[in-house]
ZAVEX-823291 format. One line per 4 residues: number of its first residue (from 1); their letters; for each residue x, y, z of N, C-alpha, C. Coordinates in nm, 4 decimals, m for minus. Layout:
<gubas>
NUM> a> X:Y:Z:X:Y:Z:X:Y:Z  ...
</gubas>
This chain:
<gubas>
1> mkli> 4.0420:2.5721:0.4263:4.0945:2.5534:0.2769:3.9276:2.5898:0.2016  3.9624:2.6955:0.1259:3.8352:2.7269:0.0559:3.8750:2.6772:m0.0875  3.7735:2.6180:m0.1286:3.7616:2.5350:m0.2893:3.6516:2.6107:m0.3610  3.6925:2.6767:m0.4522:3.5858:2.7236:m0.5314:3.6010:2.6431:m0.6732
5> fspq> 3.4797:2.6280:m0.7190:3.4764:2.5462:m0.8276:3.4121:2.6013:m0.9680  3.4788:2.5621:m1.0696:3.4779:2.5799:m1.1963:3.3805:2.4680:m1.2827  3.2605:2.4668:m1.2728:3.2107:2.3487:m1.3544:3.2124:2.3485:m1.5119  3.2336:2.2355:m1.5172:3.2365:2.1835:m1.6903:3.1854:2.0778:m1.7039
9> rrdd> 3.1426:2.0530:m1.8377:3.0703:1.9323:m1.8753:3.1813:1.8532:m1.9230  3.1955:1.7597:m1.8894:3.2871:1.6439:m1.8885:3.2598:1.5042:m1.8340  3.3014:1.3866:m1.8672:3.2748:1.2704:m1.7947:3.3708:1.2039:m1.7395  3.4822:1.3042:m1.6619:3.6157:1.2500:m1.5631:3.5280:1.2288:m1.4396
13> vlil> 3.6123:1.1576:m1.3549:3.5700:1.1377:m1.2037:3.6573:1.2302:m1.1483  3.5935:1.3061:m1.0189:3.6761:1.3856:m0.9458:3.6761:1.3396:m0.8101  3.7814:1.3050:m0.7232:3.7581:1.2463:m0.5949:3.8750:1.3681:m0.5331  3.8033:1.4037:m0.4430:3.8881:1.5074:m0.3642:3.8995:1.4724:m0.1996
17> sksg> 4.0474:1.5195:m0.1511:4.0244:1.5100:0.0191:4.1237:1.5846:0.0387  4.1012:1.6421:0.1807:4.1951:1.7433:0.2267:4.2656:1.6808:0.3714  4.3939:1.7034:0.3928:4.4472:1.6670:0.5262:4.5447:1.8010:0.5657  4.4965:1.8963:0.6601:4.5796:2.0218:0.6701:4.5833:2.0791:0.5504
21> dvlt> 4.7061:2.1178:0.5157:4.7308:2.1945:0.3682:4.7588:2.1281:0.2383  4.7203:2.0052:0.2652:4.7119:1.8859:0.1763:4.6058:1.8492:0.0909  4.5828:1.9081:m0.0268:4.4771:1.8609:m0.1090:4.5135:1.7335:m0.2175  4.4204:1.6389:m0.2007:4.4582:1.5081:m0.2732:4.3423:1.5119:m0.3931
25> ingv> 4.4096:1.5327:m0.5199:4.3162:1.5065:m0.6078:4.3404:1.4140:m0.6813  4.2272:1.3035:m0.7126:4.2214:1.1824:m0.7697:4.3765:1.0788:m0.7380  4.3757:1.1150:m0.6108:4.5059:1.0213:m0.5527:4.6497:1.1135:m0.5683  4.6494:1.2064:m0.6023:4.7809:1.2561:m0.6334:4.7756:1.4058:m0.5099
29> pydf> 4.8518:1.3899:m0.4296:4.8744:1.4878:m0.3178:4.9500:1.6315:m0.3558  4.8645:1.7534:m0.3192:4.9293:1.8653:m0.3498:4.9479:1.9453:m0.1951  5.0736:1.9604:m0.1633:5.1023:2.0030:m0.0492:5.1241:2.1703:m0.0505  5.0314:2.2598:0.0130:5.0408:2.3701:m0.0081:5.1027:2.4259:0.1196
33> sqlp> 5.1303:2.3522:0.2193:5.1784:2.3911:0.3968:5.2896:2.4875:0.3617  5.3902:2.5014:0.2686:5.4794:2.6042:0.2795:5.4661:2.7201:0.2267  5.3476:2.7482:0.1653:5.2919:2.8735:0.1215:5.2518:2.9598:0.2360  5.3410:3.0750:0.2307:5.3258:3.1682:0.3420:5.1908:3.2493:0.3428
37> ngat> 5.1552:3.3139:0.4353:5.0459:3.3932:0.4348:5.0479:3.4999:0.3383  4.9741:3.5483:0.2768:4.9428:3.6547:0.1927:5.0452:3.6203:0.0434  5.0794:3.4937:0.0333:5.1635:3.4628:m0.0776:5.0703:3.4107:m0.1845  5.1090:3.3949:m0.3159:5.0433:3.3523:m0.4274:5.1458:3.2305:m0.5081
41> lpke> 5.1036:3.1132:m0.5417:5.1530:3.0099:m0.6072:5.0771:3.0034:m0.7712  5.1572:3.0654:m0.8485:5.0967:3.0422:m0.9931:5.0585:2.9283:m1.0288  4.9319:2.9257:m1.0780:4.8714:2.8251:m1.1333:4.9823:2.7461:m1.2366  5.0756:2.8250:m1.2989:5.1461:2.7574:m1.3975:5.2788:2.6890:m1.3273
45> aidc> 5.2743:2.6846:m1.1904:5.3947:2.6302:m1.1236:5.3272:2.4926:m1.0789  5.2017:2.4649:m1.1054:5.1652:2.3206:m1.0461:5.1142:2.2589:m1.1655  5.1296:2.1322:m1.1690:5.1248:2.0401:m1.2810:4.9979:1.9395:m1.2486  4.8734:2.0566:m1.2653:4.7458:1.9884:m1.2444:4.6288:2.0523:m1.3142
49> ewiv> 4.5902:1.9473:m1.3817:4.4771:2.0190:m1.4921:4.3586:2.0470:m1.4047  4.3356:1.9825:m1.2892:4.2149:2.0197:m1.2088:4.2326:2.1598:m1.1200  4.3423:2.1787:m1.1106:4.3618:2.3325:m1.0724:4.3607:2.4320:m1.1756  4.2720:2.5199:m1.1548:4.2287:2.6235:m1.2768:4.2734:2.7907:m1.2123
53> sdvn> 4.3279:2.7746:m1.1112:4.3737:2.9138:m1.0630:4.4988:2.9044:m0.9782  4.5490:3.0567:m0.9801:4.6480:3.0267:m0.8854:4.5835:3.0131:m0.7311  4.7038:2.9717:m0.6502:4.6871:2.9374:m0.5220:4.7281:3.0364:m0.4055  4.6319:3.0685:m0.3427:4.6586:3.1857:m0.2347:4.6367:3.1095:m0.1104
57> rvng> 4.7031:3.2236:m0.0221:4.7121:3.1815:0.1185:4.6390:3.3373:0.1733  4.5201:3.3428:0.2300:4.4679:3.4564:0.2714:4.4139:3.4263:0.3805  4.4670:3.5332:0.4959:4.4313:3.5220:0.6478:4.4539:3.3532:0.6956  4.5598:3.3018:0.6122:4.5887:3.1822:0.6976:4.5477:3.0594:0.6411
61> eiel> 4.4269:3.0900:0.5311:4.3767:2.9929:0.4373:4.4015:2.9759:0.3101  4.4132:2.8291:0.2749:4.4433:2.8202:0.1165:4.3163:2.8370:0.0565  4.3216:2.8982:m0.0451:4.2091:2.9354:m0.1502:4.2483:2.8885:m0.2731  4.1524:2.8158:m0.3724:4.1804:2.7893:m0.5069:4.0793:2.7459:m0.5618
65> till> 4.0701:2.7467:m0.7127:3.9568:2.6978:m0.7721:3.9963:2.5500:m0.8795  3.8977:2.4497:m0.8638:3.9084:2.3323:m0.9014:3.8032:2.3218:m1.0137  3.8433:2.2383:m1.1414:3.7208:2.2135:m1.2138:3.6275:2.1265:m1.1378  3.5028:2.1268:m1.1958:3.4234:2.0414:m1.1599:3.3275:1.9763:m1.2475
69> phga> 3.3856:1.8534:m1.2689:3.3051:1.7980:m1.3906:3.1623:1.7559:m1.3697  3.0745:1.7627:m1.4755:2.9290:1.7246:m1.4426:2.9062:1.6698:m1.5832  2.7674:1.5561:m1.5482:2.7170:1.5046:m1.6733:2.6370:1.6176:m1.7684  2.5804:1.5785:m1.8607:2.4617:1.6497:m1.9005:2.3612:1.6605:m1.8663
73> nash> 2.2953:1.5951:m1.7854:2.1735:1.6323:m1.6845:2.2011:1.6999:m1.5698  2.3071:1.7325:m1.5436:2.3644:1.8016:m1.4056:2.2526:1.8589:m1.3688  2.2665:1.8688:m1.1770:2.1840:1.9692:m1.1243:2.2045:2.0788:m1.1319  2.1243:2.1646:m1.1006:2.1723:2.3142:m1.0671:2.2898:2.3221:m0.9728
77> earf> 2.2783:2.2522:m0.8935:2.3879:2.2813:m0.7866:2.5280:2.2254:m0.8310  2.5208:2.1552:m0.9152:2.6581:2.1064:m1.0052:2.7034:2.2096:m1.0795  2.5828:2.2694:m1.1672:2.6517:2.3710:m1.2521:2.6591:2.5258:m1.2107  2.6212:2.5287:m1.1017:2.6384:2.6661:m1.0251:2.6857:2.6407:m0.8791
81> pepi> 2.7899:2.5456:m0.8499:2.8289:2.5370:m0.7320:2.8782:2.6433:m0.6470  2.8132:2.6269:m0.5253:2.8650:2.7349:m0.3987:3.0156:2.6725:m0.3655  3.1027:2.7891:m0.3242:3.2371:2.7486:m0.2618:3.2208:2.6513:m0.1616  3.3266:2.5843:m0.1412:3.3271:2.5004:0.0348:3.4254:2.5373:0.0913
85> nmtn> 3.4154:2.5711:0.2131:3.5157:2.5964:0.3091:3.5162:2.4824:0.3936  3.6613:2.3998:0.3737:3.6721:2.3050:0.4355:3.7597:2.3263:0.5671  3.6944:2.3086:0.6826:3.7436:2.3319:0.8320:3.7978:2.1870:0.8774  3.7352:2.0648:0.8313:3.7976:1.9727:0.8789:3.8531:1.8642:0.7750
89> dgqv> 3.9526:1.7934:0.8177:4.0151:1.6723:0.7125:3.9095:1.6018:0.6688  3.9546:1.5495:0.5302:3.8639:1.4181:0.5004:3.8350:1.4473:0.3540  3.7322:1.3494:0.3190:3.7048:1.3514:0.1721:3.6058:1.4799:0.1432  3.6060:1.5452:0.0716:3.5146:1.6611:m0.0015:3.4012:1.5921:m0.0597
93> vlpi> 3.2867:1.6540:m0.0139:3.1641:1.6224:m0.0847:3.1238:1.7205:m0.1815  3.1318:1.6818:m0.2901:3.1300:1.7418:m0.4328:2.9669:1.7921:m0.4334  2.9532:1.9142:m0.4900:2.7709:1.9264:m0.5404:2.7672:1.8598:m0.6904  2.7804:1.7376:m0.6733:2.7200:1.6555:m0.7934:2.6281:1.5374:m0.7697
</gubas>
């Protein structure tokens, strides 16, 4: 799963974890296992304020963009985050 981040100044808490093609965002699971290779799930079809892009499956891998909240004195890594390629299941370590 490739997670791309869109940083935003806000005071929310974001907790992500991955299990297969299921991304859990703040305790709510989003299952993308039925998305076929080469397909796109439009952002408008997903009821989640944290997902800010369409969800694509490219070469078998889920790709999407997530809001990344950060504080007023955020590090460079939080303000300009690199994408994360999650190959293992578990909690996502955010660049904040």
